[in-house]
C-alpha positions in Angstrom: 7.6 -54.7 -6.6 9.6 -54.3 -9.7 10.0 -50.7 -11.1 10.2 -50.4 -14.8 12.1 -47.6 -16.5 8.7 -46.2 -17.7 7.4 -46.1 -14.2 10.4 -44.2 -12.9 10.3 -41.7 -15.8 6.5 -41.2 -15.3 7.0 -40.6 -11.5 9.8 -38.1 -12.2 7.6 -36.2 -14.7 4.7 -36.0 -12.2 7.0 -34.8 -9.5 8.5 -32.1 -11.8 5.0 -30.9 -12.7 3.9 -30.7 -9.1 6.9 -28.7 -8.1 6.6 -26.2 -11.0 2.8 -25.8 -10.9 1.6 -22.4 -9.7 1.1 -22.2 -5.9 -1.2 -19.8 -4.1 0.6 -16.9 -2.5 0.2 -17.0 1.3 2.6 -14.2 2.2 2.0 -10.5 2.1 4.6 -7.7 2.5 4.8 -6.1 5.9 5.4 -2.6 7.1 8.8 -3.2 8.7 10.3 -0.4 6.7 8.2 2.3 8.4 8.2 4.0 11.8 5.0 2.4 13.2 5.6 3.8 16.7 5.1 7.4 15.5 3.2 9.3 12.8 4.1 12.6 11.0 1.7 15.1 9.6 2.5 17.2 6.5 0.8 19.8 4.4 1.3 19.5 0.7 0.0 19.5 -2.8 -1.1 16.4 -4.7 0.9 15.5 -7.8 -0.9 12.3 -8.7 -2.9 9.3 -7.4 -2.0 5.8 -8.8 -5.3 3.9 -8.5 -4.0 0.4 -8.8 -3.5 -2.9 -7.1 -2.2 -4.1 -4.8 -2.1 -0.6 -3.2 -3.0 2.9 -4.4 -0.1 5.3 -4.2 -0.5 9.0 -3.4 2.2 11.3 -4.7 2.5 14.8 -3.3 4.9 17.6 -2.7 5.6 19.1 0.7 8.3 21.5 2.0 10.9 20.2 4.4 12.4 22.0 7.4 14.8 23.9 5.0 11.9 25.1 2.8 12.9 22.7 0.0 10.2 20.8 -1.9 10.2 17.1 -1.4 8.3 14.6 -3.5 6.5 12.1 -1.3 4.9 8.8 -2.1 2.4 7.3 0.4 1.1 3.7 0.2 -2.6 3.6 0.7 -5.2 0.8 0.7 -6.2 -1.1 -2.4 -8.8 0.5 -4.8 -11.6 -1.9 -3.7 -11.2 -0.9 0.0 -11.0 2.8 -0.8 -14.1 2.6 -3.0 -15.9 0.8 -0.2 -15.4 3.9 2.0 -16.3 6.4 -0.6 -13.2 7.2 -2.6 -13.1 7.5 -6.4 -10.2 7.5 -8.7 -10.8 11.3 -9.0 -11.0 11.9 -5.2 -7.6 13.6 -5.3 -6.4 15.5 -8.3 -3.1 17.2 -9.1 -3.0 20.6 -7.4 -5.3 19.6 -4.5 -4.0 20.8 -1.1 -3.8 18.1 1.5 -2.9 17.5 5.1 -1.9 13.9 5.7 -0.9 11.9 8.8 1.1 8.7 8.1 4.1 6.6 9.1 7.3 7.7 7.4 10.1 5.3 6.3 12.8 4.4 8.8 15.6 5.2 6.3 14.5 8.9 5.8 13.3 8.5 2.2 10.3 10.6 1.4 7.8 7.8 1.4 5.3 6.5 3.9 2.5 4.1 4.8 -1.1 4.7 6.0 -1.7 2.1 8.7 -5.1 0.8 9.7 -6.7 3.1 12.3 -4.2 5.9 12.6 -3.8 7.5 9.1 -5.7 10.7 8.3 -6.1 12.7 5.1 -7.9 16.0 4.5 -8.2 17.7 1.1 -9.9 21.1 0.5 -11.2 21.0 4.1 -12.9 17.6 3.7 -11.6 14.4 5.4 -11.2 11.4 3.2 -12.0 8.3 5.2 -10.1 5.0 5.3 -12.8 3.2 7.3 -16.5 3.0 7.7 -18.0 3.4 11.2 -17.9 0.1 13.0 -15.1 -1.4 10.9 -12.8 -3.6 12.9 -9.4 -2.0 13.1 -6.3 -4.2 13.2 -3.3 -2.7 14.8 
């Protein structure tokens, strides 16, 4: 089979297009940055709730052991999942008191992660759920 210059150029062009075409993402970030073997519980005050994909972010203030206010950020589930279990974008408002159980970061930064099955959040005496009864819990 004799290859012409045009065949080689066309083959290279097709190869280049295939390697630069958008590919579906198959990876998802993990939770390796968090202490998954233990949870902490804090009482604090909501400063904001970012209702956005891929995960909602809860921002709140809580006092540390020295009585100083720390500004925390906790990664929650995505808005679709939270809405499915009854949350709204307005479920938490600035100034709302909360008690939250989550996994803190390994490096000591004031951020954390709500993991499937063991996170808990109450505000104004009402528990805000992360799951519906009967949901499969992946640990």
